[in-house]
N, C-alpha and C positions, 0 to 999 in steps of 0.2 A: 504494500500500500504506500501511496505517496500522499503526504499531507503537506501541502505547500510544495516546496522543493526538497523536502526532507523525506527520506525513506523511513518508515516506521515499521519495525519488526512486529509481527503479530505476537500477542502475549500468550505464553504457554501456561495453561492451568495445570496445577499439580493434581493428578488423579491417582487413586489407589486401585490396583486391579481387584476385581470382584473376588477372585480366588484367594487373595490375601485376606480379605475381610472374612470370608467363610472359614479359612484356616485359623484366624485369630479367634473367632467365636467358638470353634471346636476345641481349641487349646484351652480357652477360658472355662468352657463347660467341663472339660476333663479335669482341670485343676479343682474346680468347685466340687465335682463329684468325688474326687480323691480326698479332699479335705473333709467332706461330710462323712464318707465311709470310715476314714481314719478316726474321727471323733466318735462315731457310733461304736466302733470296735473297742474303744477304751472304756466304755460305760458297761458296768456289770449288769446283767439282766436281773430283773426282780424275780426272786424265787417265789415259790408258792407261799400263801399266807400260813402262819402258824395255826394250829388247831384252836378252835374256840374254847372258852371255859366249859361250855356244855359238853363238847367232845372230849376234853381232858377228863372231866368227871365221869363220863360214860366208859372211858377206856378200861376201867377196872372190870367191866362186864365182858370183855373179850378174852377168851382163853384158848390155849392150844390143847387139842384133845386127840385121843387115839381114833382109829377108824370107826369105832362104835359110837363115838360122840360123847361118851360118858367119862372115861378115865382121862385124867390129865396126862399129857405127853408133850415133850419138847419137839420142835420140828427136827427133821433129820437132814444131815448135810452129807453130800457126796461130792467128790472131785474126780474128774476124768479129763482126758485129752481129746480135743476135737481133731478132725481130719487135717486141719491146718497146723497141727502140733501146738495148739493154744490150750492153756489150762482153763477148764470150765468148772465153776463151783455151782452146784445145784442144791437148793434148800427146799424141802417139801414138808407138808404137814396138813393139819386140819385146824381151822379157826371156828370157834363156837361163839355165838351171840347169846350170852347168858343173861342179858338184860331184857327189858320189856319193850324196847323200841325197835322197829324195823329199820334197817340200814340200806342205803343205796351203795355206798362204797366205804372201803377201809384202806388207807394207805399207810405204809410203814417206811421208816428209814433204817437201813441196815448199816451198822458201823463196824468196819473191819479195822483191827488194831495191829500194831507192830508187836514183836516178841516181848518188848518191855525192857526197862532198865532198873536194876535193883537200886533202891534208895538207901541211904545210911540207916534209916530207922527200920529197915527190913521189908518195907512195902515194895510192890512192883509198880513202877510208873509206866503206863502204856499210852501211846498216842494213837489217835484215830488217823489212819493213813488213807482210808477210802470210805466214802459214804455214798449210798445210792438209795433213792426213793422209788418204791414200787407199789403197785396195787395188789392187794390180796383178794379183795372183793370189788367187783365193779357193777355199775348199773346194768351194763350189757349182759352180765352173767345172772342177772335177776336179783341182785342184792342179797341181804341176809336177814331172814325173819327172826323174831325172838325164839330161842330154843333150837335154832337150826345151825348146823355146821356145814362148812364147805371146804373141799380140798383145794390146796394151792401148791404151786410149784414155780419157783423163781430161779432163773439162771443168771450167773454173772460171768462175763468173759474178760473184764478189764481190771480185775483185782490185782494190785501190785504183788510181785513175787515175795516181797518182804513182809507180808502179813503173817500173823502167828499161827495160821492153820487151824485155829479154834473157831467154834461157832461165833459168828458176829453178834454184837449186841443189837437189840431191836427196839425202836422207839415208835410208838403210834404217832404218825405224822399228820393224819387227817381222818375224820369220820364225817360222812355226809348222811344225815338222817332222811328217811322217806317222809314226805309231807302227808 
């Protein structure tokens, strides 16, 4: 172009290629996603709620019984090796509802302990090295009516090798009553 007698160069506008804009958006979205997932992975998930006072009071009505449902008997524990050469611990028995209320579900927490360390006063200090929550009675299996007993069998395949090979302690973790 000529303005007067002078030649004027056309102005060049600075433009960003569309692919660079798309690539920038993708990178920003990836960084935001990574940041979100990193933060979410550092938060511990909320565990199941503790048993209610009513459930804790009713726990004394749950008993382990023999196959006839009358004689008290502790659950039996067996250990065997799977096809993958992995140690499997299986605990089985019968649970009796000796109370007056029908139940939908009963959950327990199994506490596996280490062999222990003798203390100076002669007691044995044992630490819980593995805990797992399982259902012994479920709504799907029909619950547990008053006076009724039900067979259960629970298998564990991730118990550390350092456990004391004794029957784990058991804590009633939850009871759901039928309405």
